[in-house]
Structures are given as structure tokens and as C-alpha cells.
N, CA, C and O atoms as a CHARMM CRD file, in Angstrom:
* protein
*
  320
    1    1 UNK  N    -11.80300  22.01600  10.90300 PROA 1      0.00000
    2    1 UNK  CA   -10.62400  22.43600  11.61400 PROA 1      0.00000
    3    1 UNK  C     -9.48000  22.47800  10.62100 PROA 1      0.00000
    4    1 UNK  O     -9.49300  21.77000   9.61400 PROA 1      0.00000
    5    2 UNK  N     -8.50300  23.30200  10.90500 PROA 2      0.00000
    6    2 UNK  CA    -7.34500  23.41200  10.03700 PROA 2      0.00000
    7    2 UNK  C     -6.12100  23.83800  10.81800 PROA 2      0.00000
    8    2 UNK  O     -6.20300  24.12700  12.01200 PROA 2      0.00000
    9    3 UNK  N     -5.00500  23.87400  10.15100 PROA 3      0.00000
   10    3 UNK  CA    -3.75700  24.28400  10.76000 PROA 3      0.00000
   11    3 UNK  C     -3.18300  25.46200  10.01500 PROA 3      0.00000
   12    3 UNK  O     -3.05900  25.43900   8.79000 PROA 3      0.00000
   13    4 UNK  N     -2.83300  26.49000  10.75600 PROA 4      0.00000
   14    4 UNK  CA    -2.22900  27.69700  10.19900 PROA 4      0.00000
   15    4 UNK  C     -0.73900  27.43400  10.03000 PROA 4      0.00000
   16    4 UNK  O     -0.04100  27.12600  10.99500 PROA 4      0.00000
   17    5 UNK  N     -0.25900  27.55800   8.79900 PROA 5      0.00000
   18    5 UNK  CA     1.14400  27.26900   8.52300 PROA 5      0.00000
   19    5 UNK  C      2.01800  28.50800   8.52500 PROA 5      0.00000
   20    5 UNK  O      3.18200  28.44800   8.92200 PROA 5      0.00000
   21    6 UNK  N      1.46900  29.63000   8.08300 PROA 6      0.00000
   22    6 UNK  CA     2.27400  30.85100   8.04300 PROA 6      0.00000
   23    6 UNK  C      2.08300  31.63300   9.32700 PROA 6      0.00000
   24    6 UNK  O      1.07000  31.48100  10.00900 PROA 6      0.00000
   25    7 UNK  N      3.04300  32.46000   9.65300 PROA 7      0.00000
   26    7 UNK  CA     2.98500  33.18500  10.91400 PROA 7      0.00000
   27    7 UNK  C      3.31300  34.66400  10.71900 PROA 7      0.00000
   28    7 UNK  O      3.91000  35.27800  11.60300 PROA 7      0.00000
   29    8 UNK  N      2.93700  35.24600   9.58500 PROA 8      0.00000
   30    8 UNK  CA     3.18600  36.64800   9.30200 PROA 8      0.00000
   31    8 UNK  C      1.99300  37.45200   9.80600 PROA 8      0.00000
   32    8 UNK  O      0.95600  37.49800   9.14400 PROA 8      0.00000
   33    9 UNK  N      2.12200  38.07400  10.94700 PROA 9      0.00000
   34    9 UNK  CA     1.00500  38.78000  11.58100 PROA 9      0.00000
   35    9 UNK  C      0.57300  40.03200  10.83400 PROA 9      0.00000
   36    9 UNK  O     -0.53700  40.52200  11.04500 PROA 9      0.00000
   37   10 UNK  N      1.43200  40.56100   9.96000 PROA 10     0.00000
   38   10 UNK  CA     1.08000  41.77900   9.23000 PROA 10     0.00000
   39   10 UNK  C      0.40100  41.48000   7.89700 PROA 10     0.00000
   40   10 UNK  O     -0.14500  42.39000   7.27300 PROA 10     0.00000
   41   11 UNK  N      0.42200  40.23500   7.45100 PROA 11     0.00000
   42   11 UNK  CA    -0.19000  39.86900   6.17400 PROA 11     0.00000
   43   11 UNK  C     -1.70400  39.75800   6.32000 PROA 11     0.00000
   44   11 UNK  O     -2.21500  39.42200   7.38900 PROA 11     0.00000
   45   12 UNK  N     -2.41000  40.04500   5.23100 PROA 12     0.00000
   46   12 UNK  CA    -3.86500  39.90700   5.21400 PROA 12     0.00000
   47   12 UNK  C     -4.29400  38.46900   4.96200 PROA 12     0.00000
   48   12 UNK  O     -5.46400  38.12500   5.13300 PROA 12     0.00000
   49   13 UNK  N     -3.35100  37.63300   4.55600 PROA 13     0.00000
   50   13 UNK  CA    -3.65700  36.24200   4.24400 PROA 13     0.00000
   51   13 UNK  C     -2.75500  35.31100   5.05100 PROA 13     0.00000
   52   13 UNK  O     -1.67700  35.70000   5.50100 PROA 13     0.00000
   53   14 UNK  N     -3.21800  34.07700   5.22500 PROA 14     0.00000
   54   14 UNK  CA    -2.44200  33.04000   5.90900 PROA 14     0.00000
   55   14 UNK  C     -2.52400  31.75200   5.09900 PROA 14     0.00000
   56   14 UNK  O     -3.46600  31.54700   4.33400 PROA 14     0.00000
   57   15 UNK  N     -1.54300  30.90200   5.27200 PROA 15     0.00000
   58   15 UNK  CA    -1.54800  29.59700   4.62700 PROA 15     0.00000
   59   15 UNK  C     -2.05000  28.57800   5.64200 PROA 15     0.00000
   60   15 UNK  O     -1.55700  28.50900   6.76700 PROA 15     0.00000
   61   16 UNK  N     -3.03300  27.79400   5.23100 PROA 16     0.00000
   62   16 UNK  CA    -3.62500  26.80500   6.13900 PROA 16     0.00000
   63   16 UNK  C     -3.61500  25.42600   5.48100 PROA 16     0.00000
   64   16 UNK  O     -3.43300  25.28900   4.27100 PROA 16     0.00000
   65   17 UNK  N     -3.81400  24.42300   6.31300 PROA 17     0.00000
   66   17 UNK  CA    -3.94100  23.05400   5.84900 PROA 17     0.00000
   67   17 UNK  C     -5.15300  22.45500   6.56900 PROA 17     0.00000
   68   17 UNK  O     -5.13700  22.35100   7.79500 PROA 17     0.00000
   69   18 UNK  N     -6.19800  22.05900   5.84100 PROA 18     0.00000
   70   18 UNK  CA    -7.42200  21.57800   6.48600 PROA 18     0.00000
   71   18 UNK  C     -7.33800  20.12200   6.95200 PROA 18     0.00000
   72   18 UNK  O     -6.48600  19.35000   6.51400 PROA 18     0.00000
   73   19 UNK  N     -8.24900  19.78400   7.85000 PROA 19     0.00000
   74   19 UNK  CA    -8.42800  18.40900   8.32200 PROA 19     0.00000
   75   19 UNK  C     -9.75900  17.89700   7.79700 PROA 19     0.00000
   76   19 UNK  O    -10.60700  18.67600   7.36200 PROA 19     0.00000
   77   20 UNK  N     -9.93500  16.59600   7.84000 PROA 20     0.00000
   78   20 UNK  CA   -11.21400  15.99600   7.50300 PROA 20     0.00000
   79   20 UNK  C    -11.54900  14.94300   8.55900 PROA 20     0.00000
   80   20 UNK  O    -10.66100  14.41000   9.22500 PROA 20     0.00000
   81   21 UNK  N    -12.82900  14.65600   8.69700 PROA 21     0.00000
   82   21 UNK  CA   -13.23900  13.58500   9.60700 PROA 21     0.00000
   83   21 UNK  C    -13.49100  12.28900   8.83800 PROA 21     0.00000
   84   21 UNK  O    -13.81200  11.26500   9.44000 PROA 21     0.00000
   85   22 UNK  N    -13.34800  12.32800   7.52000 PROA 22     0.00000
   86   22 UNK  CA   -13.58100  11.16100   6.67200 PROA 22     0.00000
   87   22 UNK  C    -12.39000  10.20700   6.75800 PROA 22     0.00000
   88   22 UNK  O    -11.28700  10.52700   6.31500 PROA 22     0.00000
   89   23 UNK  N    -12.63000   9.05000   7.32700 PROA 23     0.00000
   90   23 UNK  CA   -11.57000   8.05500   7.50300 PROA 23     0.00000
   91   23 UNK  C    -11.73000   6.86400   6.56600 PROA 23     0.00000
   92   23 UNK  O    -11.00900   5.87600   6.69900 PROA 23     0.00000
   93   24 UNK  N    -12.67000   6.94200   5.61500 PROA 24     0.00000
   94   24 UNK  CA   -12.90400   5.81100   4.72300 PROA 24     0.00000
   95   24 UNK  C    -11.66800   5.45100   3.91600 PROA 24     0.00000
   96   24 UNK  O    -11.37700   4.27600   3.68900 PROA 24     0.00000
   97   25 UNK  N    -10.94500   6.47600   3.48800 PROA 25     0.00000
   98   25 UNK  CA    -9.70500   6.23600   2.75000 PROA 25     0.00000
   99   25 UNK  C     -8.70500   7.32600   3.10300 PROA 25     0.00000
  100   25 UNK  O     -9.00900   8.51400   3.00200 PROA 25     0.00000
  101   26 UNK  N     -7.52100   6.92100   3.51400 PROA 26     0.00000
  102   26 UNK  CA    -6.46200   7.87300   3.84200 PROA 26     0.00000
  103   26 UNK  C     -5.42800   7.77700   2.71900 PROA 26     0.00000
  104   26 UNK  O     -4.84100   6.72000   2.48800 PROA 26     0.00000
  105   27 UNK  N     -5.21900   8.87900   2.03800 PROA 27     0.00000
  106   27 UNK  CA    -4.30300   8.91600   0.91000 PROA 27     0.00000
  107   27 UNK  C     -2.86500   9.08100   1.38800 PROA 27     0.00000
  108   27 UNK  O     -2.61900   9.51600   2.51300 PROA 27     0.00000
  109   28 UNK  N     -1.92500   8.73200   0.52700 PROA 28     0.00000
  110   28 UNK  CA    -0.50900   8.82600   0.88600 PROA 28     0.00000
  111   28 UNK  C     -0.08900  10.26300   1.18200 PROA 28     0.00000
  112   28 UNK  O      0.87900  10.48800   1.90900 PROA 28     0.00000
  113   29 UNK  N     -0.80000  11.22400   0.63300 PROA 29     0.00000
  114   29 UNK  CA    -0.45600  12.63100   0.84200 PROA 29     0.00000
  115   29 UNK  C     -1.08600  13.17800   2.13300 PROA 29     0.00000
  116   29 UNK  O     -0.84800  14.33100   2.49500 PROA 29     0.00000
  117   30 UNK  N     -1.87500  12.36900   2.81600 PROA 30     0.00000
  118   30 UNK  CA    -2.50900  12.79000   4.06500 PROA 30     0.00000
  119   30 UNK  C     -1.74800  12.22700   5.26300 PROA 30     0.00000
  120   30 UNK  O     -1.14300  11.15800   5.18600 PROA 30     0.00000
  121   31 UNK  N     -1.79000  12.96000   6.36300 PROA 31     0.00000
  122   31 UNK  CA    -1.13700  12.54700   7.60700 PROA 31     0.00000
  123   31 UNK  C     -2.22300  12.41900   8.67000 PROA 31     0.00000
  124   31 UNK  O     -2.95200  13.37700   8.92900 PROA 31     0.00000
  125   32 UNK  N     -2.33400  11.25500   9.28000 PROA 32     0.00000
  126   32 UNK  CA    -3.38400  11.00700  10.26500 PROA 32     0.00000
  127   32 UNK  C     -2.99600  11.54600  11.63800 PROA 32     0.00000
  128   32 UNK  O     -1.94300  11.20800  12.17700 PROA 32     0.00000
  129   33 UNK  N     -3.86400  12.39000  12.19300 PROA 33     0.00000
  130   33 UNK  CA    -3.68600  12.88300  13.56400 PROA 33     0.00000
  131   33 UNK  C     -4.52700  12.01500  14.48700 PROA 33     0.00000
  132   33 UNK  O     -5.69400  11.75000  14.19900 PROA 33     0.00000
  133   34 UNK  N     -3.94900  11.57800  15.58000 PROA 34     0.00000
  134   34 UNK  CA    -4.69400  10.79500  16.56400 PROA 34     0.00000
  135   34 UNK  C     -5.67500  11.69800  17.30100 PROA 34     0.00000
  136   34 UNK  O     -5.46400  12.90700  17.39100 PROA 34     0.00000
  137   35 UNK  N     -6.73400  11.11800  17.82200 PROA 35     0.00000
  138   35 UNK  CA    -7.77200  11.92200  18.47200 PROA 35     0.00000
  139   35 UNK  C     -7.29700  12.61000  19.74500 PROA 35     0.00000
  140   35 UNK  O     -7.95000  13.54700  20.20400 PROA 35     0.00000
  141   36 UNK  N     -6.20000  12.18700  20.32400 PROA 36     0.00000
  142   36 UNK  CA    -5.70400  12.86000  21.52900 PROA 36     0.00000
  143   36 UNK  C     -4.83600  14.07300  21.19500 PROA 36     0.00000
  144   36 UNK  O     -4.41700  14.79300  22.10100 PROA 36     0.00000
  145   37 UNK  N     -4.55800  14.31400  19.90500 PROA 37     0.00000
  146   37 UNK  CA    -3.72300  15.44600  19.50500 PROA 37     0.00000
  147   37 UNK  C     -4.55400  16.72100  19.56400 PROA 37     0.00000
  148   37 UNK  O     -5.58200  16.81800  18.89400 PROA 37     0.00000
  149   38 UNK  N     -4.13200  17.67800  20.34100 PROA 38     0.00000
  150   38 UNK  CA    -4.77700  18.98300  20.53600 PROA 38     0.00000
  151   38 UNK  C     -6.28100  18.89100  20.79300 PROA 38     0.00000
  152   38 UNK  O     -7.03600  19.78600  20.41200 PROA 38     0.00000
  153   39 UNK  N     -6.71000  17.81800  21.43400 PROA 39     0.00000
  154   39 UNK  CA    -8.10800  17.72200  21.82300 PROA 39     0.00000
  155   39 UNK  C     -9.07600  17.36000  20.71300 PROA 39     0.00000
  156   39 UNK  O    -10.26800  17.64900  20.82300 PROA 39     0.00000
  157   40 UNK  N     -8.60000  16.73700  19.64900 PROA 40     0.00000
  158   40 UNK  CA    -9.50600  16.30000  18.58500 PROA 40     0.00000
  159   40 UNK  C    -10.47200  15.26600  19.14800 PROA 40     0.00000
  160   40 UNK  O    -10.09000  14.44300  19.98000 PROA 40     0.00000
  161   41 UNK  N    -11.71900  15.30600  18.69800 PROA 41     0.00000
  162   41 UNK  CA   -12.70600  14.34200  19.17700 PROA 41     0.00000
  163   41 UNK  C    -12.54400  12.98600  18.50900 PROA 41     0.00000
  164   41 UNK  O    -12.92100  11.96400  19.08100 PROA 41     0.00000
  165   42 UNK  N    -11.98500  12.96700  17.30000 PROA 42     0.00000
  166   42 UNK  CA   -11.71700  11.70300  16.62200 PROA 42     0.00000
  167   42 UNK  C    -10.50200  11.86200  15.71800 PROA 42     0.00000
  168   42 UNK  O    -10.06400  12.97700  15.43500 PROA 42     0.00000
  169   43 UNK  N     -9.96400  10.73000  15.26800 PROA 43     0.00000
  170   43 UNK  CA    -8.82600  10.77500  14.36800 PROA 43     0.00000
  171   43 UNK  C     -9.18600  11.59500  13.14000 PROA 43     0.00000
  172   43 UNK  O    -10.30500  11.50800  12.63400 PROA 43     0.00000
  173   44 UNK  N     -8.23800  12.39200  12.66100 PROA 44     0.00000
  174   44 UNK  CA    -8.50100  13.29100  11.53800 PROA 44     0.00000
  175   44 UNK  C     -7.28700  13.36600  10.62600 PROA 44     0.00000
  176   44 UNK  O     -6.19700  13.72400  11.07300 PROA 44     0.00000
  177   45 UNK  N     -7.46400  13.03300   9.35000 PROA 45     0.00000
  178   45 UNK  CA    -6.36200  13.19700   8.40700 PROA 45     0.00000
  179   45 UNK  C     -6.11300  14.67400   8.08900 PROA 45     0.00000
  180   45 UNK  O     -7.05300  15.43900   7.87300 PROA 45     0.00000
  181   46 UNK  N     -4.84200  15.06200   8.06300 PROA 46     0.00000
  182   46 UNK  CA    -4.43500  16.38200   7.59100 PROA 46     0.00000
  183   46 UNK  C     -4.40000  16.27400   6.06900 PROA 46     0.00000
  184   46 UNK  O     -3.68300  15.43400   5.52500 PROA 46     0.00000
  185   47 UNK  N     -5.15700  17.10400   5.39000 PROA 47     0.00000
  186   47 UNK  CA    -5.25700  17.03100   3.93400 PROA 47     0.00000
  187   47 UNK  C     -4.18900  17.90800   3.27700 PROA 47     0.00000
  188   47 UNK  O     -4.46100  19.03000   2.85000 PROA 47     0.00000
  189   48 UNK  N     -2.97500  17.37200   3.20500 PROA 48     0.00000
  190   48 UNK  CA    -1.86000  18.14100   2.64900 PROA 48     0.00000
  191   48 UNK  C     -2.13000  18.55700   1.20600 PROA 48     0.00000
  192   48 UNK  O     -1.60900  19.57400   0.75000 PROA 48     0.00000
  193   49 UNK  N     -2.93300  17.78500   0.48900 PROA 49     0.00000
  194   49 UNK  CA    -3.25500  18.12100  -0.89700 PROA 49     0.00000
  195   49 UNK  C     -4.18700  19.33300  -1.00100 PROA 49     0.00000
  196   49 UNK  O     -4.39800  19.85600  -2.09500 PROA 49     0.00000
  197   50 UNK  N     -4.74200  19.77800   0.12000 PROA 50     0.00000
  198   50 UNK  CA    -5.66900  20.91400   0.13200 PROA 50     0.00000
  199   50 UNK  C     -5.04300  22.17700   0.72200 PROA 50     0.00000
  200   50 UNK  O     -5.76600  23.10600   1.08200 PROA 50     0.00000
  201   51 UNK  N     -3.72900  22.22800   0.82600 PROA 51     0.00000
  202   51 UNK  CA    -3.05900  23.40200   1.37000 PROA 51     0.00000
  203   51 UNK  C     -3.48700  24.62900   0.56300 PROA 51     0.00000
  204   51 UNK  O     -3.56800  24.56800  -0.66400 PROA 51     0.00000
  205   52 UNK  N     -3.76000  25.74100   1.24800 PROA 52     0.00000
  206   52 UNK  CA    -4.22600  26.93900   0.54600 PROA 52     0.00000
  207   52 UNK  C     -3.94800  28.19000   1.35000 PROA 52     0.00000
  208   52 UNK  O     -3.62400  28.13100   2.53700 PROA 52     0.00000
  209   53 UNK  N     -4.07800  29.30700   0.69200 PROA 53     0.00000
  210   53 UNK  CA    -3.93000  30.60800   1.33000 PROA 53     0.00000
  211   53 UNK  C     -5.30000  31.25900   1.37800 PROA 53     0.00000
  212   53 UNK  O     -5.99900  31.32000   0.36600 PROA 53     0.00000
  213   54 UNK  N     -5.68700  31.74900   2.55400 PROA 54     0.00000
  214   54 UNK  CA    -6.99300  32.38200   2.72500 PROA 54     0.00000
  215   54 UNK  C     -6.84000  33.69500   3.48700 PROA 54     0.00000
  216   54 UNK  O     -5.80400  33.96000   4.09700 PROA 54     0.00000
  217   55 UNK  N     -7.88200  34.50300   3.43900 PROA 55     0.00000
  218   55 UNK  CA    -7.90500  35.75300   4.18900 PROA 55     0.00000
  219   55 UNK  C     -7.96800  35.45100   5.68200 PROA 55     0.00000
  220   55 UNK  O     -8.66200  34.52400   6.10000 PROA 55     0.00000
  221   56 UNK  N     -7.24600  36.23000   6.48600 PROA 56     0.00000
  222   56 UNK  CA    -7.29500  36.04500   7.94000 PROA 56     0.00000
  223   56 UNK  C     -8.69800  36.28700   8.48200 PROA 56     0.00000
  224   56 UNK  O     -9.04600  35.76600   9.54200 PROA 56     0.00000
  225   57 UNK  N     -9.50300  37.06300   7.77900 PROA 57     0.00000
  226   57 UNK  CA   -10.86800  37.33800   8.22300 PROA 57     0.00000
  227   57 UNK  C    -11.72500  36.07600   8.23100 PROA 57     0.00000
  228   57 UNK  O    -12.72700  36.02200   8.94400 PROA 57     0.00000
  229   58 UNK  N    -11.35400  35.07300   7.46300 PROA 58     0.00000
  230   58 UNK  CA   -12.12800  33.83000   7.39500 PROA 58     0.00000
  231   58 UNK  C    -11.81400  32.87300   8.53500 PROA 58     0.00000
  232   58 UNK  O    -12.47700  31.84500   8.67300 PROA 58     0.00000
  233   59 UNK  N    -10.82300  33.18900   9.35000 PROA 59     0.00000
  234   59 UNK  CA   -10.38100  32.26700  10.39600 PROA 59     0.00000
  235   59 UNK  C    -11.14300  32.49200  11.69300 PROA 59     0.00000
  236   59 UNK  O    -11.23000  33.60900  12.20300 PROA 59     0.00000
  237   60 UNK  N    -11.69200  31.39800  12.21200 PROA 60     0.00000
  238   60 UNK  CA   -12.27300  31.37700  13.54800 PROA 60     0.00000
  239   60 UNK  C    -11.17400  30.83000  14.45400 PROA 60     0.00000
  240   60 UNK  O    -10.86800  29.63900  14.40400 PROA 60     0.00000
  241   61 UNK  N    -10.58500  31.68000  15.27500 PROA 61     0.00000
  242   61 UNK  CA    -9.39700  31.29700  16.05200 PROA 61     0.00000
  243   61 UNK  C     -9.61900  30.08100  16.94900 PROA 61     0.00000
  244   61 UNK  O     -8.65200  29.43100  17.34500 PROA 61     0.00000
  245   62 UNK  N    -10.86500  29.76200  17.27700 PROA 62     0.00000
  246   62 UNK  CA   -11.12600  28.58900  18.11100 PROA 62     0.00000
  247   62 UNK  C    -10.81900  27.29200  17.36700 PROA 62     0.00000
  248   62 UNK  O    -10.64700  26.24900  17.99900 PROA 62     0.00000
  249   63 UNK  N    -10.74600  27.33600  16.04600 PROA 63     0.00000
  250   63 UNK  CA   -10.54800  26.12500  15.25900 PROA 63     0.00000
  251   63 UNK  C     -9.14200  26.00300  14.69300 PROA 63     0.00000
  252   63 UNK  O     -8.88700  25.13100  13.86300 PROA 63     0.00000
  253   64 UNK  N     -8.24500  26.84400  15.11700 PROA 64     0.00000
  254   64 UNK  CA    -6.88900  26.83400  14.57300 PROA 64     0.00000
  255   64 UNK  C     -5.90500  26.35800  15.63400 PROA 64     0.00000
  256   64 UNK  O     -6.00800  26.72500  16.80500 PROA 64     0.00000
  257   65 UNK  N     -4.97400  25.55600  15.21700 PROA 65     0.00000
  258   65 UNK  CA    -3.93200  25.09500  16.11500 PROA 65     0.00000
  259   65 UNK  C     -2.62000  25.06800  15.35000 PROA 65     0.00000
  260   65 UNK  O     -2.56800  25.45900  14.18400 PROA 65     0.00000
  261   66 UNK  N     -1.57900  24.61400  15.99100 PROA 66     0.00000
  262   66 UNK  CA    -0.27000  24.52700  15.35700 PROA 66     0.00000
  263   66 UNK  C      0.20400  23.08600  15.37500 PROA 66     0.00000
  264   66 UNK  O     -0.05700  22.34400  16.32200 PROA 66     0.00000
  265   67 UNK  N      0.90100  22.70000  14.32100 PROA 67     0.00000
  266   67 UNK  CA     1.50200  21.37700  14.26600 PROA 67     0.00000
  267   67 UNK  C      2.84100  21.38900  14.98900 PROA 67     0.00000
  268   67 UNK  O      3.57700  22.37400  14.93800 PROA 67     0.00000
  269   68 UNK  N      3.14900  20.28800  15.66000 PROA 68     0.00000
  270   68 UNK  CA     4.48400  20.19400  16.25100 PROA 68     0.00000
  271   68 UNK  C      5.49000  19.83100  15.15100 PROA 68     0.00000
  272   68 UNK  O      5.09400  19.47400  14.04100 PROA 68     0.00000
  273   69 UNK  N      6.75500  19.92000  15.45100 PROA 69     0.00000
  274   69 UNK  CA     7.80400  19.72100  14.45100 PROA 69     0.00000
  275   69 UNK  C      7.73200  18.34200  13.79500 PROA 69     0.00000
  276   69 UNK  O      7.94800  18.21900  12.59000 PROA 69     0.00000
  277   70 UNK  N      7.43300  17.31700  14.57100 PROA 70     0.00000
  278   70 UNK  CA     7.33800  15.96000  14.02000 PROA 70     0.00000
  279   70 UNK  C      6.24600  15.88600  12.95800 PROA 70     0.00000
  280   70 UNK  O      6.45100  15.28800  11.90100 PROA 70     0.00000
  281   71 UNK  N      5.08100  16.49100  13.23000 PROA 71     0.00000
  282   71 UNK  CA     3.99400  16.46000  12.25500 PROA 71     0.00000
  283   71 UNK  C      4.28100  17.34500  11.05200 PROA 71     0.00000
  284   71 UNK  O      3.87900  17.01700   9.93600 PROA 71     0.00000
  285   72 UNK  N      4.96500  18.45400  11.25900 PROA 72     0.00000
  286   72 UNK  CA     5.35900  19.30400  10.12800 PROA 72     0.00000
  287   72 UNK  C      6.25100  18.50300   9.18000 PROA 72     0.00000
  288   72 UNK  O      6.09400  18.58000   7.96200 PROA 72     0.00000
  289   73 UNK  N      7.18300  17.73900   9.73800 PROA 73     0.00000
  290   73 UNK  CA     8.06000  16.90800   8.90900 PROA 73     0.00000
  291   73 UNK  C      7.25600  15.83500   8.17900 PROA 73     0.00000
  292   73 UNK  O      7.54500  15.53100   7.02200 PROA 73     0.00000
  293   74 UNK  N      6.25600  15.26200   8.83500 PROA 74     0.00000
  294   74 UNK  CA     5.40900  14.25400   8.19200 PROA 74     0.00000
  295   74 UNK  C      4.62200  14.85800   7.03400 PROA 74     0.00000
  296   74 UNK  O      4.51600  14.25000   5.96900 PROA 74     0.00000
  297   75 UNK  N      4.07300  16.04600   7.23800 PROA 75     0.00000
  298   75 UNK  CA     3.32300  16.72600   6.17500 PROA 75     0.00000
  299   75 UNK  C      4.26500  17.08500   5.02600 PROA 75     0.00000
  300   75 UNK  O      3.91800  16.89500   3.86100 PROA 75     0.00000
  301   76 UNK  N      5.45000  17.59900   5.34400 PROA 76     0.00000
  302   76 UNK  CA     6.43000  17.91800   4.29500 PROA 76     0.00000
  303   76 UNK  C      6.78100  16.68100   3.47500 PROA 76     0.00000
  304   76 UNK  O      6.89700  16.76100   2.25200 PROA 76     0.00000
  305   77 UNK  N      6.95100  15.54900   4.13200 PROA 77     0.00000
  306   77 UNK  CA     7.25800  14.30400   3.42400 PROA 77     0.00000
  307   77 UNK  C      6.09300  13.88300   2.53500 PROA 77     0.00000
  308   77 UNK  O      6.29900  13.41100   1.41700 PROA 77     0.00000
  309   78 UNK  N      4.87700  14.05200   3.03000 PROA 78     0.00000
  310   78 UNK  CA     3.69200  13.69100   2.25200 PROA 78     0.00000
  311   78 UNK  C      3.56500  14.54400   0.99600 PROA 78     0.00000
  312   78 UNK  O      3.05800  14.07900  -0.02500 PROA 78     0.00000
  313   79 UNK  N      4.01900  15.77900   1.07000 PROA 79     0.00000
  314   79 UNK  CA     3.92200  16.68600  -0.07000 PROA 79     0.00000
  315   79 UNK  C      4.95900  16.40000  -1.15200 PROA 79     0.00000
  316   79 UNK  O      4.82000  16.87800  -2.27800 PROA 79     0.00000
  317   80 UNK  N      5.98900  15.63300  -0.83200 PROA 80     0.00000
  318   80 UNK  CA     7.05900  15.36500  -1.81600 PROA 80     0.00000
  319   80 UNK  C      6.72300  14.19800  -2.70500 PROA 80     0.00000
  320   80 UNK  O      7.51000  13.84200  -3.58200 PROA 80     0.00000
């Protein structure tokens, strides 16, 4: 699962931020999402260190969601 960060509908690419289910170690650059957030089955760290731009063709819309403003601020802080 990942989060789409850019919202340019005319672009061929989008910026995303992936999640992981690995909870063994949560790094300072990661932001933990609780399992009740957008229907996640378990807690999942947002991997801010893995932010990337990909082709929109690679996106399965069932696995994409949006971060709320509070989480966007948390991710921005983690990236600094």
C-alpha cells in the first residue's frame, strides 16, 4: 500500500510514499499509522525515506489513499 502525494491529473507520473508491514524497527524518518487509519489491517509505518515518483499506470487505485493534514505534517517533519 502507498500514499499518492501529488495530485496533477494530467501528468503521466505521480509521487507516492510506500507503507510497510514490518514493525521490527521503526526509524525516525518513518511515521506509524494505526491500524484503524483508512481500514489498515495492522499498524503500518509510512516509509518517508522511500518517497518516489512512478508512472500512473503502475497504480492499483484500490491500494491508494490520502493522508490527512496531521499526517502530512508528521511526514514532512520526518523528512527534515
